[in-house]
N, CA, C and O atoms as a Tinker XYZ file with bonds, in Angstrom:
   524  protein
     1  N      4.172000   13.198000  -28.780000    73     2
     2  CA     3.647000   13.309000  -27.420000    64     1     3
     3  C      3.427000   11.901000  -26.862000    63     2     4     5
     4  O      4.385000   11.145000  -26.702000    81     3
     5  N      2.175000   11.542000  -26.564000    73     3     6
     6  CA     1.909000   10.252000  -25.923000    64     5     7
     7  C      0.996000    9.390000  -26.788000    63     6     8     9
     8  O      0.253000    9.885000  -27.636000    81     7
     9  N      1.079000    8.084000  -26.545000    73     7    10
    10  CA     0.171000    7.129000  -27.187000    64     9    11
    11  C     -0.907000    6.796000  -26.167000    63    10    12    13
    12  O     -0.617000    6.280000  -25.087000    81    11
    13  N     -2.150000    7.095000  -26.516000    73    11    14
    14  CA    -3.260000    6.975000  -25.576000    64    13    15
    15  C     -4.314000    6.021000  -26.128000    63    14    16    17
    16  O     -4.711000    6.120000  -27.289000    81    15
    17  N     -4.762000    5.096000  -25.280000    73    15    18
    18  CA    -5.843000    4.188000  -25.614000    64    17    19
    19  C     -7.090000    4.651000  -24.881000    63    18    20    21
    20  O     -7.087000    4.789000  -23.658000    81    19
    21  N     -8.159000    4.892000  -25.637000    73    19    22
    22  CA    -9.434000    5.325000  -25.057000    64    21    23
    23  C    -10.441000    4.194000  -25.220000    63    22    24    25
    24  O    -10.742000    3.776000  -26.338000    81    23
    25  N    -10.962000    3.700000  -24.094000    73    23    26
    26  CA   -11.993000    2.664000  -24.083000    64    25    27
    27  C    -13.284000    3.304000  -23.583000    63    26    28    29
    28  O    -13.400000    3.662000  -22.410000    81    27
    29  N    -14.245000    3.441000  -24.480000    73    27    30
    30  CA   -15.498000    4.148000  -24.172000    64    29    31
    31  C    -16.578000    3.601000  -25.086000    63    30    32    33
    32  O    -16.394000    3.542000  -26.301000    81    31
    33  N    -17.714000    3.199000  -24.506000    73    31    34
    34  CA   -18.774000    2.614000  -25.316000    64    33    35
    35  C    -19.668000    3.649000  -26.000000    63    34    36    37
    36  O    -20.390000    3.300000  -26.935000    81    35
    37  N    -19.642000    4.879000  -25.574000    73    35    38
    38  CA   -20.452000    5.931000  -26.210000    64    37    39
    39  C    -19.639000    6.611000  -27.310000    63    38    40    41
    40  O    -18.617000    7.247000  -27.054000    81    39
    41  N    -20.122000    6.458000  -28.532000    73    39    42
    42  CA   -19.393000    6.978000  -29.698000    64    41    43
    43  C    -19.129000    8.478000  -29.614000    63    42    44    45
    44  O    -18.032000    8.925000  -29.949000    81    43
    45  N    -20.105000    9.259000  -29.178000    73    43    46
    46  CA   -19.933000   10.713000  -29.114000    64    45    47
    47  C    -18.817000   11.093000  -28.136000    63    46    48    49
    48  O    -18.033000   12.003000  -28.408000    81    47
    49  N    -18.748000   10.399000  -27.010000    73    47    50
    50  CA   -17.698000   10.680000  -26.023000    64    49    51
    51  C    -16.337000   10.264000  -26.582000    63    50    52    53
    52  O    -15.355000   10.992000  -26.441000    81    51
    53  N    -16.283000    9.087000  -27.218000    73    51    54
    54  CA   -15.024000    8.629000  -27.835000    64    53    55
    55  C    -14.495000    9.663000  -28.813000    63    54    56    57
    56  O    -13.313000   10.005000  -28.781000    81    55
    57  N    -15.352000   10.154000  -29.668000    73    55    58
    58  CA   -14.918000   11.116000  -30.690000    64    57    59
    59  C    -14.511000   12.453000  -30.082000    63    58    60    61
    60  O    -13.534000   13.061000  -30.518000    81    59
    61  N    -15.249000   12.911000  -29.083000    73    59    62
    62  CA   -14.901000   14.160000  -28.401000    64    61    63
    63  C    -13.505000   14.055000  -27.796000    63    62    64    65
    64  O    -12.679000   14.954000  -27.958000    81    63
    65  N    -13.250000   12.948000  -27.097000    73    63    66
    66  CA   -11.949000   12.739000  -26.447000    64    65    67
    67  C    -10.848000   12.602000  -27.498000    63    66    68    69
    68  O     -9.769000   13.175000  -27.349000    81    67
    69  N    -11.121000   11.847000  -28.555000    73    67    70
    70  CA   -10.122000   11.677000  -29.617000    64    69    71
    71  C     -9.725000   13.016000  -30.219000    63    70    72    73
    72  O     -8.538000   13.310000  -30.359000    81    71
    73  N    -10.706000   13.821000  -30.573000    73    71    74
    74  CA   -10.406000   15.125000  -31.178000    64    73    75
    75  C     -9.627000   16.018000  -30.219000    63    74    76    77
    76  O     -8.668000   16.678000  -30.620000    81    75
    77  N    -10.038000   16.039000  -28.961000    73    75    78
    78  CA    -9.365000   16.880000  -27.967000    64    77    79
    79  C     -7.907000   16.480000  -27.805000    63    78    80    81
    80  O     -7.025000   17.339000  -27.802000    81    79
    81  N     -7.646000   15.183000  -27.670000    73    79    82
    82  CA    -6.284000   14.711000  -27.415000    64    81    83
    83  C     -5.418000   14.750000  -28.673000    63    82    84    85
    84  O     -4.227000   15.053000  -28.595000    81    83
    85  N     -6.003000   14.449000  -29.821000    73    83    86
    86  CA    -5.248000   14.528000  -31.077000    64    85    87
    87  C     -4.856000   15.973000  -31.363000    63    86    88    89
    88  O     -3.767000   16.237000  -31.873000    81    87
    89  N     -5.740000   16.901000  -31.036000    73    87    90
    90  CA    -5.429000   18.333000  -31.218000    64    89    91
    91  C     -4.229000   18.748000  -30.364000    63    90    92    93
    92  O     -3.496000   19.671000  -30.722000    81    91
    93  N     -4.032000   18.066000  -29.239000    73    91    94
    94  CA    -2.889000   18.353000  -28.358000    64    93    95
    95  C     -1.635000   17.593000  -28.791000    63    94    96    97
    96  O     -0.596000   17.693000  -28.138000    81    95
    97  N     -1.724000   16.835000  -29.889000    73    95    98
    98  CA    -0.556000   16.160000  -30.430000    64    97    99
    99  C     -0.400000   14.710000  -30.038000    63    98   100   101
   100  O      0.606000   14.086000  -30.378000    81    99
   101  N     -1.372000   14.156000  -29.328000    73    99   102
   102  CA    -1.287000   12.764000  -28.901000    64   101   103
   103  C     -1.765000   11.828000  -30.009000    63   102   104   105
   104  O     -2.597000   12.192000  -30.840000    81   103
   105  N     -1.221000   10.621000  -29.999000    73   103   106
   106  CA    -1.694000    9.568000  -30.888000    64   105   107
   107  C     -2.762000    8.790000  -30.128000    63   106   108   109
   108  O     -2.482000    8.212000  -29.078000    81   107
   109  N     -3.976000    8.775000  -30.651000    73   107   110
   110  CA    -5.113000    8.215000  -29.924000    64   109   111
   111  C     -5.677000    7.004000  -30.664000    63   110   112   113
   112  O     -5.935000    7.056000  -31.866000    81   111
   113  N     -5.860000    5.919000  -29.922000    73   111   114
   114  CA    -6.513000    4.715000  -30.438000    64   113   115
   115  C     -7.824000    4.562000  -29.682000    63   114   116   117
   116  O     -7.858000    4.680000  -28.457000    81   115
   117  N     -8.904000    4.299000  -30.414000    73   115   118
   118  CA   -10.225000    4.169000  -29.812000    64   117   119
   119  C    -10.709000    2.726000  -29.852000    63   118   120   121
   120  O    -10.545000    2.033000  -30.857000    81   119
   121  N    -11.310000    2.278000  -28.749000    73   119   122
   122  CA   -11.987000    0.986000  -28.684000    64   121   123
   123  C    -13.311000    1.181000  -27.951000    63   122   124   125
   124  O    -13.502000    2.165000  -27.237000    81   123
   125  N    -14.228000    0.218000  -28.142000    73   123   126
   126  CA   -15.577000    0.364000  -27.607000    64   125   127
   127  C    -15.806000   -0.286000  -26.246000    63   126   128   129
   128  O    -16.803000    0.006000  -25.585000    81   127
   129  N    -14.903000   -1.159000  -25.819000    73   127   130
   130  CA   -15.113000   -1.808000  -24.518000    64   129   131
   131  C    -13.790000   -2.359000  -23.975000    63   130   132   133
   132  O    -12.743000   -2.265000  -24.615000    81   131
   133  N    -13.877000   -2.929000  -22.786000    73   131   134
   134  CA   -12.685000   -3.426000  -22.116000    64   133   135
   135  C    -12.017000   -4.592000  -22.817000    63   134   136   137
   136  O    -10.792000   -4.707000  -22.798000    81   135
   137  N    -12.799000   -5.454000  -23.432000    73   135   138
   138  CA   -12.214000   -6.594000  -24.141000    64   137   139
   139  C    -11.422000   -6.129000  -25.361000    63   138   140   141
   140  O    -10.340000   -6.647000  -25.636000    81   139
   141  N    -11.959000   -5.156000  -26.088000    73   139   142
   142  CA   -11.204000   -4.592000  -27.213000    64   141   143
   143  C     -9.942000   -3.896000  -26.714000    63   142   144   145
   144  O     -8.898000   -3.944000  -27.364000    81   143
   145  N    -10.045000   -3.259000  -25.570000    73   143   146
   146  CA    -8.882000   -2.575000  -24.999000    64   145   147
   147  C     -7.780000   -3.576000  -24.679000    63   146   148   149
   148  O     -6.609000   -3.309000  -24.946000    81   147
   149  N     -8.137000   -4.721000  -24.114000    73   147   150
   150  CA    -7.127000   -5.748000  -23.822000    64   149   151
   151  C     -6.429000   -6.199000  -25.095000    63   150   152   153
   152  O     -5.211000   -6.381000  -25.111000    81   151
   153  N     -7.197000   -6.379000  -26.158000    73   151   154
   154  CA    -6.602000   -6.760000  -27.433000    64   153   155
   155  C     -5.633000   -5.708000  -27.936000    63   154   156   157
   156  O     -4.535000   -6.036000  -28.388000    81   155
   157  N     -6.030000   -4.451000  -27.862000    73   155   158
   158  CA    -5.158000   -3.357000  -28.314000    64   157   159
   159  C     -3.893000   -3.281000  -27.474000    63   158   160   161
   160  O     -2.810000   -3.029000  -28.002000    81   159
   161  N     -4.022000   -3.496000  -26.168000    73   159   162
   162  CA    -2.866000   -3.447000  -25.273000    64   161   163
   163  C     -1.909000   -4.612000  -25.507000    63   162   164   165
   164  O     -0.716000   -4.500000  -25.224000    81   163
   165  N     -2.421000   -5.723000  -26.019000    73   163   166
   166  CA    -1.574000   -6.861000  -26.334000    64   165   167
   167  C     -0.797000   -6.620000  -27.618000    63   166   168   169
   168  O      0.344000   -7.061000  -27.762000    81   167
   169  N     -1.428000   -5.917000  -28.547000    73   167   170
   170  CA    -0.823000   -5.685000  -29.853000    64   169   171
   171  C      0.100000   -4.476000  -29.910000    63   170   172   173
   172  O      0.957000   -4.395000  -30.790000    81   171
   173  N     -0.063000   -3.533000  -28.981000    73   171   174
   174  CA     0.653000   -2.270000  -29.068000    64   173   175
   175  C      1.035000   -1.760000  -27.687000    63   174   176   177
   176  O      0.540000   -2.254000  -26.673000    81   175
   177  N      1.914000   -0.776000  -27.654000    73   175   178
   178  CA     2.324000   -0.139000  -26.402000    64   177   179
   179  C      1.630000    1.210000  -26.276000    63   178   180   181
   180  O      1.514000    1.951000  -27.252000    81   179
   181  N      1.167000    1.524000  -25.065000    73   179   182
   182  CA     0.505000    2.791000  -24.801000    64   181   183
   183  C      1.090000    3.411000  -23.538000    63   182   184   185
   184  O      1.558000    2.710000  -22.641000    81   183
   185  N      1.053000    4.735000  -23.487000    73   183   186
   186  CA     1.498000    5.466000  -22.302000    64   185   187
   187  C      0.371000    5.634000  -21.297000    63   186   188   189
   188  O      0.605000    5.717000  -20.091000    81   187
   189  N     -0.872000    5.684000  -21.816000    73   187   190
   190  CA    -2.021000    6.009000  -20.971000    64   189   191
   191  C     -3.246000    5.257000  -21.442000    63   190   192   193
   192  O     -3.496000    5.134000  -22.641000    81   191
   193  N     -4.007000    4.756000  -20.484000    73   191   194
   194  CA    -5.314000    4.166000  -20.739000    64   193   195
   195  C     -6.354000    5.093000  -20.125000    63   194   196   197
   196  O     -6.307000    5.386000  -18.930000    81   195
   197  N     -7.285000    5.551000  -20.941000    73   195   198
   198  CA    -8.401000    6.373000  -20.488000    64   197   199
   199  C     -9.647000    5.543000  -20.734000    63   198   200   201
   200  O    -10.028000    5.323000  -21.884000    81   199
   201  N    -10.290000    5.078000  -19.664000    73   199   202
   202  CA   -11.398000    4.150000  -19.822000    64   201   203
   203  C    -12.626000    4.548000  -19.025000    63   202   204   205
   204  O    -12.539000    5.025000  -17.893000    81   203
   205  N    -13.772000    4.336000  -19.656000    73   203   206
   206  CA   -15.042000    4.478000  -18.963000    64   205   207
   207  C    -15.137000    3.350000  -17.947000    63   206   208   209
   208  O    -14.530000    2.296000  -18.139000    81   207
   209  N    -15.883000    3.552000  -16.876000    73   207   210
   210  CA   -16.059000    2.487000  -15.892000    64   209   211
   211  C    -17.152000    1.529000  -16.344000    63   210   212   213
   212  O    -16.955000    0.315000  -16.320000    81   211
   213  N    -18.295000    2.054000  -16.754000    73   211   214
   214  CA   -19.431000    1.223000  -17.122000    64   213   215
   215  C    -19.409000    0.978000  -18.624000    63   214   216   217
   216  O    -19.681000    1.876000  -19.421000    81   215
   217  N    -19.075000   -0.270000  -18.998000    73   215   218
   218  CA   -19.023000   -0.676000  -20.404000    64   217   219
   219  C    -19.460000   -2.129000  -20.504000    63   218   220   221
   220  O    -19.348000   -2.882000  -19.536000    81   219
   221  N    -19.962000   -2.530000  -21.677000    73   219   222
   222  CA   -20.291000   -3.949000  -21.864000    64   221   223
   223  C    -19.016000   -4.780000  -21.969000    63   222   224   225
   224  O    -17.930000   -4.250000  -22.202000    81   223
   225  N    -19.166000   -6.072000  -21.796000    73   223   226
   226  CA   -18.017000   -6.976000  -21.923000    64   225   227
   227  C    -17.184000   -7.001000  -20.666000    63   226   228   229
   228  O    -17.385000   -7.856000  -19.803000    81   227
   229  N    -16.268000   -6.091000  -20.552000    73   227   230
   230  CA   -15.423000   -5.950000  -19.370000    64   229   231
   231  C    -15.486000   -4.491000  -18.935000    63   230   232   233
   232  O    -15.220000   -3.590000  -19.731000    81   231
   233  N    -15.835000   -4.261000  -17.682000    73   231   234
   234  CA   -15.942000   -2.865000  -17.237000    64   233   235
   235  C    -14.563000   -2.250000  -17.006000    63   234   236   237
   236  O    -13.551000   -2.950000  -16.986000    81   235
   237  N    -14.546000   -0.944000  -16.833000    73   235   238
   238  CA   -13.288000   -0.213000  -16.699000    64   237   239
   239  C    -12.497000   -0.560000  -15.456000    63   238   240   241
   240  O    -11.268000   -0.496000  -15.469000    81   239
   241  N    -13.178000   -0.926000  -14.382000    73   239   242
   242  CA   -12.453000   -1.279000  -13.157000    64   241   243
   243  C    -11.735000   -2.615000  -13.333000    63   242   244   245
   244  O    -10.576000   -2.751000  -12.944000    81   243
   245  N    -12.411000   -3.594000  -13.914000    73   243   246
   246  CA   -11.751000   -4.878000  -14.189000    64   245   247
   247  C    -10.579000   -4.681000  -15.141000    63   246   248   249
   248  O     -9.514000   -5.273000  -14.965000    81   247
   249  N    -10.789000   -3.843000  -16.150000    73   247   250
   250  CA    -9.726000   -3.538000  -17.103000    64   249   251
   251  C     -8.545000   -2.867000  -16.395000    63   250   252   253
   252  O     -7.392000   -3.237000  -16.617000    81   251
   253  N     -8.836000   -1.888000  -15.549000    73   251   254
   254  CA    -7.772000   -1.173000  -14.833000    64   253   255
   255  C     -6.969000   -2.120000  -13.944000    63   254   256   257
   256  O     -5.742000   -2.025000  -13.888000    81   255
   257  N     -7.646000   -3.026000  -13.255000    73   255   258
   258  CA    -6.946000   -3.985000  -12.390000    64   257   259
   259  C     -6.004000   -4.863000  -13.209000    63   258   260   261
   260  O     -4.864000   -5.098000  -12.807000    81   259
   261  N     -6.474000   -5.341000  -14.344000    73   259   262
   262  CA    -5.657000   -6.216000  -15.197000    64   261   263
   263  C     -4.476000   -5.445000  -15.787000    63   262   264   265
   264  O     -3.352000   -5.946000  -15.791000    81   263
   265  N     -4.720000   -4.242000  -16.280000    73   263   266
   266  CA    -3.650000   -3.441000  -16.887000    64   265   267
   267  C     -2.616000   -3.043000  -15.834000    63   266   268   269
   268  O     -1.416000   -3.093000  -16.103000    81   267
   269  N     -3.059000   -2.651000  -14.650000    73   267   270
   270  CA    -2.126000   -2.261000  -13.593000    64   269   271
   271  C     -1.212000   -3.420000  -13.211000    63   270   272   273
   272  O     -0.039000   -3.213000  -12.904000    81   271
   273  N     -1.739000   -4.618000  -13.230000    73   271   274
   274  CA    -0.953000   -5.805000  -12.883000    64   273   275
   275  C      0.007000   -6.197000  -14.009000    63   274   276   277
   276  O      1.161000   -6.542000  -13.757000    81   275
   277  N     -0.484000   -6.141000  -15.258000    73   275   278
   278  CA     0.305000   -6.645000  -16.376000    64   277   279
   279  C      1.165000   -5.590000  -17.066000    63   278   280   281
   280  O      2.169000   -5.927000  -17.692000    81   279
   281  N      0.786000   -4.325000  -16.960000    73   279   282
   282  CA     1.528000   -3.242000  -17.627000    64   281   283
   283  C      1.641000   -2.053000  -16.675000    63   282   284   285
   284  O      0.984000   -1.031000  -16.875000    81   283
   285  N      2.470000   -2.183000  -15.646000    73   283   286
   286  CA     2.526000   -1.155000  -14.599000    64   285   287
   287  C      3.002000    0.223000  -15.060000    63   286   288   289
   288  O      2.799000    1.205000  -14.347000    81   287
   289  N      3.626000    0.320000  -16.228000    73   287   290
   290  CA     4.057000    1.631000  -16.720000    64   289   291
   291  C      2.943000    2.414000  -17.396000    63   290   292   293
   292  O      3.103000    3.606000  -17.661000    81   291
   293  N      1.828000    1.772000  -17.676000    73   291   294
   294  CA     0.704000    2.462000  -18.310000    64   293   295
   295  C     -0.082000    3.202000  -17.235000    63   294   296   297
   296  O     -0.552000    2.595000  -16.273000    81   295
   297  N     -0.221000    4.499000  -17.402000    73   295   298
   298  CA    -1.038000    5.294000  -16.472000    64   297   299
   299  C     -2.497000    5.061000  -16.810000    63   298   300   301
   300  O     -2.847000    4.848000  -17.971000    81   299
   301  N     -3.354000    5.102000  -15.786000    73   299   302
   302  CA    -4.773000    4.796000  -15.972000    64   301   303
   303  C     -5.622000    5.946000  -15.447000    63   302   304   305
   304  O     -5.461000    6.401000  -14.315000    81   303
   305  N     -6.529000    6.400000  -16.302000    73   303   306
   306  CA    -7.555000    7.369000  -15.925000    64   305   307
   307  C     -8.902000    6.706000  -16.151000    63   306   308   309
   308  O     -9.123000    6.074000  -17.184000    81   307
   309  N     -9.800000    6.850000  -15.190000    73   307   310
   310  CA   -11.148000    6.328000  -15.332000    64   309   311
   311  C    -12.122000    7.475000  -15.530000    63   310   312   313
   312  O    -11.909000    8.582000  -15.034000    81   311
   313  N    -13.208000    7.195000  -16.272000    73   311   314
   314  CA   -14.279000    8.176000  -16.480000    64   313   315
   315  C    -15.592000    7.538000  -16.057000    63   314   316   317
   316  O    -15.806000    6.346000  -16.276000    81   315
   317  N    -16.481000    8.338000  -15.445000    73   315   318
   318  CA   -17.809000    7.824000  -15.133000    64   317   319
   319  C    -18.787000    8.953000  -14.878000    63   318   320   321
   320  O    -18.433000   10.001000  -14.339000    81   319
   321  N    -20.015000    8.715000  -15.276000    73   319   322
   322  CA   -21.094000    9.646000  -14.980000    64   321   323
   323  C    -21.916000    9.190000  -13.794000    63   322   324   325
   324  O    -22.886000    9.851000  -13.424000    81   323
   325  N    -21.546000    8.072000  -13.193000    73   323   326
   326  CA   -22.306000    7.506000  -12.081000    64   325   327
   327  C    -21.547000    7.675000  -10.772000    63   326   328   329
   328  O    -20.405000    7.232000  -10.644000    81   327
   329  N    -22.187000    8.318000   -9.803000    73   327   330
   330  CA   -21.533000    8.576000   -8.514000    64   329   331
   331  C    -21.121000    7.287000   -7.813000    63   330   332   333
   332  O    -20.037000    7.223000   -7.234000    81   331
   333  N    -21.962000    6.268000   -7.856000    73   331   334
   334  CA   -21.640000    5.005000   -7.173000    64   333   335
   335  C    -20.407000    4.350000   -7.799000    63   334   336   337
   336  O    -19.579000    3.782000   -7.087000    81   335
   337  N    -20.283000    4.425000   -9.112000    73   335   338
   338  CA   -19.120000    3.847000   -9.785000    64   337   339
   339  C    -17.855000    4.656000   -9.486000    63   338   340   341
   340  O    -16.778000    4.086000   -9.313000    81   339
   341  N    -17.986000    5.968000   -9.426000    73   339   342
   342  CA   -16.819000    6.796000   -9.066000    64   341   343
   343  C    -16.343000    6.442000   -7.660000    63   342   344   345
   344  O    -15.140000    6.357000   -7.410000    81   343
   345  N    -17.283000    6.235000   -6.749000    73   343   346
   346  CA   -16.922000    5.869000   -5.385000    64   345   347
   347  C    -16.230000    4.506000   -5.356000    63   346   348   349
   348  O    -15.237000    4.326000   -4.650000    81   347
   349  N    -16.746000    3.562000   -6.112000    73   347   350
   350  CA   -16.132000    2.230000   -6.203000    64   349   351
   351  C    -14.699000    2.332000   -6.720000    63   350   352   353
   352  O    -13.815000    1.611000   -6.258000    81   351
   353  N    -14.474000    3.216000   -7.664000    73   351   354
   354  CA   -13.142000    3.378000   -8.255000    64   353   355
   355  C    -12.166000    4.055000   -7.307000    63   354   356   357
   356  O    -10.958000    3.846000   -7.420000    81   355
   357  N    -12.659000    4.857000   -6.378000    73   355   358
   358  CA   -11.741000    5.544000   -5.471000    64   357   359
   359  C    -11.009000    4.570000   -4.551000    63   358   360   361
   360  O    -10.012000    4.937000   -3.928000    81   359
   361  N    -11.493000    3.341000   -4.462000    73   359   362
   362  CA   -10.779000    2.316000   -3.702000    64   361   363
   363  C     -9.535000    1.836000   -4.439000    63   362   364   365
   364  O     -8.766000    1.034000   -3.911000    81   363
   365  N     -9.339000    2.327000   -5.658000    73   363   366
   366  CA    -8.200000    1.918000   -6.485000    64   365   367
   367  C     -7.138000    3.015000   -6.563000    63   366   368   369
   368  O     -6.368000    3.060000   -7.522000    81   367
   369  N     -7.089000    3.881000   -5.585000    73   367   370
   370  CA    -6.185000    5.036000   -5.628000    64   369   371
   371  C     -4.739000    4.680000   -5.943000    63   370   372   373
   372  O     -4.037000    5.469000   -6.575000    81   371
   373  N     -4.287000    3.517000   -5.520000    73   371   374
   374  CA    -2.902000    3.121000   -5.787000    64   373   375
   375  C     -2.663000    2.769000   -7.252000    63   374   376   377
   376  O     -1.535000    2.855000   -7.736000    81   375
   377  N     -3.719000    2.374000   -7.957000    73   375   378
   378  CA    -3.582000    1.900000   -9.330000    64   377   379
   379  C     -4.025000    2.921000  -10.370000    63   378   380   381
   380  O     -3.509000    2.949000  -11.487000    81   379
   381  N     -4.976000    3.751000   -9.994000    73   379   382
   382  CA    -5.593000    4.681000  -10.939000    64   381   383
   383  C     -5.163000    6.101000  -10.597000    63   382   384   385
   384  O     -5.218000    6.525000   -9.442000    81   383
   385  N     -4.734000    6.824000  -11.624000    73   383   386
   386  CA    -4.283000    8.184000  -11.386000    64   385   387
   387  C     -5.430000    9.087000  -10.946000    63   386   388   389
   388  O     -5.269000    9.899000  -10.035000    81   387
   389  N     -6.585000    8.948000  -11.591000    73   387   390
   390  CA    -7.698000    9.837000  -11.280000    64   389   391
   391  C     -8.985000    9.278000  -11.878000    63   390   392   393
   392  O     -8.957000    8.514000  -12.844000    81   391
   393  N    -10.112000    9.672000  -11.289000    73   391   394
   394  CA   -11.425000    9.374000  -11.840000    64   393   395
   395  C    -12.028000   10.697000  -12.289000    63   394   396   397
   396  O    -12.170000   11.625000  -11.493000    81   395
   397  N    -12.380000   10.779000  -13.563000    73   395   398
   398  CA   -12.927000   11.997000  -14.147000    64   397   399
   399  C    -14.441000   11.859000  -14.220000    63   398   400   401
   400  O    -14.960000   10.868000  -14.734000    81   399
   401  N    -15.144000   12.862000  -13.701000    73   399   402
   402  CA   -16.601000   12.844000  -13.724000    64   401   403
   403  C    -17.135000   13.292000  -15.073000    63   402   404   405
   404  O    -16.676000   14.283000  -15.641000    81   403
   405  N    -18.113000   12.549000  -15.578000    73   403   406
   406  CA   -18.825000   12.948000  -16.790000    64   405   407
   407  C    -20.048000   13.743000  -16.366000    63   406   408   409
   408  O    -20.621000   13.445000  -15.318000    81   407
   409  N    -20.460000   14.706000  -17.103000    73   407   410
   410  CA   -19.813000   15.208000  -18.319000    64   409   411
   411  C    -18.596000   16.054000  -17.953000    63   410   412   413
   412  O    -18.557000   16.673000  -16.890000    81   411
   413  N    -17.614000   16.074000  -18.834000    73   411   414
   414  CA   -16.426000   16.884000  -18.608000    64   413   415
   415  C    -16.229000   17.811000  -19.795000    63   414   416   417
   416  O    -16.785000   17.608000  -20.875000    81   415
   417  N    -15.425000   18.827000  -19.562000    73   415   418
   418  CA   -15.127000   19.783000  -20.627000    64   417   419
   419  C    -13.837000   19.377000  -21.328000    63   418   420   421
   420  O    -13.107000   18.504000  -20.858000    81   419
   421  N    -13.577000   20.005000  -22.428000    73   419   422
   422  CA   -12.324000   19.810000  -23.149000    64   421   423
   423  C    -11.148000   20.112000  -22.230000    63   422   424   425
   424  O    -10.174000   19.360000  -22.197000    81   423
   425  N    -11.235000   21.199000  -21.493000    73   423   426
   426  CA   -10.176000   21.577000  -20.554000    64   425   427
   427  C     -9.992000   20.503000  -19.484000    63   426   428   429
   428  O     -8.861000   20.144000  -19.155000    81   427
   429  N    -11.092000   19.989000  -18.941000    73   427   430
   430  CA   -11.022000   18.960000  -17.888000    64   429   431
   431  C    -10.267000   17.717000  -18.365000    63   430   432   433
   432  O     -9.374000   17.221000  -17.678000    81   431
   433  N    -10.632000   17.226000  -19.534000    73   431   434
   434  CA   -10.031000   15.978000  -20.014000    64   433   435
   435  C     -8.567000   16.182000  -20.378000    63   434   436   437
   436  O     -7.729000   15.324000  -20.099000    81   435
   437  N     -8.258000   17.309000  -20.999000    73   435   438
   438  CA    -6.863000   17.578000  -21.364000    64   437   439
   439  C     -5.988000   17.772000  -20.134000    63   438   440   441
   440  O     -4.849000   17.304000  -20.104000    81   439
   441  N     -6.501000   18.447000  -19.133000    73   439   442
   442  CA    -5.738000   18.655000  -17.898000    64   441   443
   443  C     -5.497000   17.325000  -17.177000    63   442   444   445
   444  O     -4.396000   17.073000  -16.689000    81   443
   445  N     -6.524000   16.479000  -17.110000    73   443   446
   446  CA    -6.376000   15.179000  -16.450000    64   445   447
   447  C     -5.338000   14.320000  -17.162000    63   446   448   449
   448  O     -4.523000   13.664000  -16.512000    81   447
   449  N     -5.362000   14.318000  -18.486000    73   447   450
   450  CA    -4.394000   13.538000  -19.261000    64   449   451
   451  C     -2.992000   14.099000  -19.060000    63   450   452   453
   452  O     -2.050000   13.338000  -18.835000    81   451
   453  N     -2.841000   15.408000  -19.138000    73   451   454
   454  CA    -1.524000   16.023000  -18.927000    64   453   455
   455  C     -0.962000   15.670000  -17.554000    63   454   456   457
   456  O      0.210000   15.316000  -17.430000    81   455
   457  N     -1.806000   15.769000  -16.517000    73   455   458
   458  CA    -1.369000   15.441000  -15.149000    64   457   459
   459  C     -0.924000   13.985000  -15.044000    63   458   460   461
   460  O      0.097000   13.686000  -14.426000    81   459
   461  N     -1.690000   13.087000  -15.648000    73   459   462
   462  CA    -1.348000   11.666000  -15.588000    64   461   463
   463  C     -0.032000   11.388000  -16.303000    63   462   464   465
   464  O      0.780000   10.595000  -15.828000    81   463
   465  N      0.178000   12.037000  -17.439000    73   463   466
   466  CA     1.419000   11.812000  -18.190000    64   465   467
   467  C      2.626000   12.387000  -17.461000    63   466   468   469
   468  O      3.699000   11.784000  -17.482000    81   467
   469  N      2.473000   13.526000  -16.826000    73   467   470
   470  CA     3.569000   14.101000  -16.033000    64   469   471
   471  C      3.870000   13.180000  -14.858000    63   470   472   473
   472  O      5.034000   12.934000  -14.543000    81   471
   473  N      2.842000   12.677000  -14.219000    73   471   474
   474  CA     3.013000   11.763000  -13.095000    64   473   475
   475  C      3.729000   10.489000  -13.539000    63   474   476   477
   476  O      4.575000    9.967000  -12.813000    81   475
   477  N      3.396000    9.987000  -14.724000    73   475   478
   478  CA     4.054000    8.791000  -15.265000    64   477   479
   479  C      5.543000    9.038000  -15.463000    63   478   480   481
   480  O      6.368000    8.192000  -15.118000    81   479
   481  N      5.884000   10.187000  -16.013000    73   479   482
   482  CA     7.280000   10.543000  -16.252000    64   481   483
   483  C      8.040000   10.650000  -14.935000    63   482   484   485
   484  O      9.165000   10.161000  -14.826000    81   483
   485  N      7.437000   11.281000  -13.943000    73   483   486
   486  CA     8.084000   11.423000  -12.634000    64   485   487
   487  C      8.275000   10.061000  -11.967000    63   486   488   489
   488  O      9.310000    9.807000  -11.352000    81   487
   489  N      7.275000    9.191000  -12.089000    73   487   490
   490  CA     7.367000    7.867000  -11.479000    64   489   491
   491  C      8.497000    7.056000  -12.115000    63   490   492   493
   492  O      9.239000    6.366000  -11.417000    81   491
   493  N      8.623000    7.142000  -13.426000    73   491   494
   494  CA     9.710000    6.432000  -14.117000    64   493   495
   495  C     11.068000    6.970000  -13.671000    63   494   496   497
   496  O     12.000000    6.195000  -13.454000    81   495
   497  N     11.187000    8.274000  -13.533000    73   495   498
   498  CA    12.444000    8.890000  -13.118000    64   497   499
   499  C     12.816000    8.441000  -11.714000    63   498   500   501
   500  O     13.987000    8.184000  -11.435000    81   499
   501  N     11.831000    8.343000  -10.827000    73   499   502
   502  CA    12.097000    7.890000   -9.461000    64   501   503
   503  C     12.604000    6.455000   -9.434000    63   502   504   505
   504  O     13.490000    6.123000   -8.646000    81   503
   505  N     12.046000    5.603000  -10.290000    73   503   506
   506  CA    12.502000    4.203000  -10.326000    64   505   507
   507  C     13.887000    4.091000  -10.915000    63   506   508   509
   508  O     14.656000    3.214000  -10.522000    81   507
   509  N     14.226000    4.969000  -11.857000    73   507   510
   510  CA    15.531000    4.919000  -12.499000    64   509   511
   511  C     16.641000    5.446000  -11.594000    63   510   512   513
   512  O     17.802000    5.073000  -11.758000    81   511
   513  N     16.293000    6.306000  -10.643000    73   511   514
   514  CA    17.264000    6.921000   -9.733000    64   513   515
   515  C     16.919000    6.549000   -8.295000    63   514   516   517
   516  O     16.241000    7.316000   -7.613000    81   515
   517  N     17.368000    5.397000   -7.822000    73   515   518
   518  CA    16.989000    4.942000   -6.478000    64   517   519
   519  C     17.672000    5.705000   -5.349000    63   518   520   521
   520  O     17.442000    5.390000   -4.181000    81   519
   521  N     18.481000    6.670000   -5.650000    73   519   522
   522  CA    19.188000    7.436000   -4.621000    64   521   523
   523  C     18.273000    8.279000   -3.865000    63   522   524
   524  O     18.699000    8.993000   -2.958000    81   523
């Protein structure tokens, strides 16, 4: 399926997301913050970045901006439990596929990831066929 990088500072959320996505057949790598995510993205290739917005070190919005610029094929999903942060992220509509509100259900997270991956595939196909 897909290679997914999850950047989330809350261990319980990281594990919930990992189990949900691994159960769907995805290969999931977990990191605790944006700086670790940058390191993982330098060392490996991923199809999707799923990142919390509020994290120590480098927040998810700064991470998303850097990843969108340096790795445009990586789809980005943001997560947040804070309304103000979700609103701040909506200004990134061109770069971020979606902002997922916490708390979310297993169905919510799996559906958001599936949608982002389908969108990534369609976007690649459009670039490959300029007709």
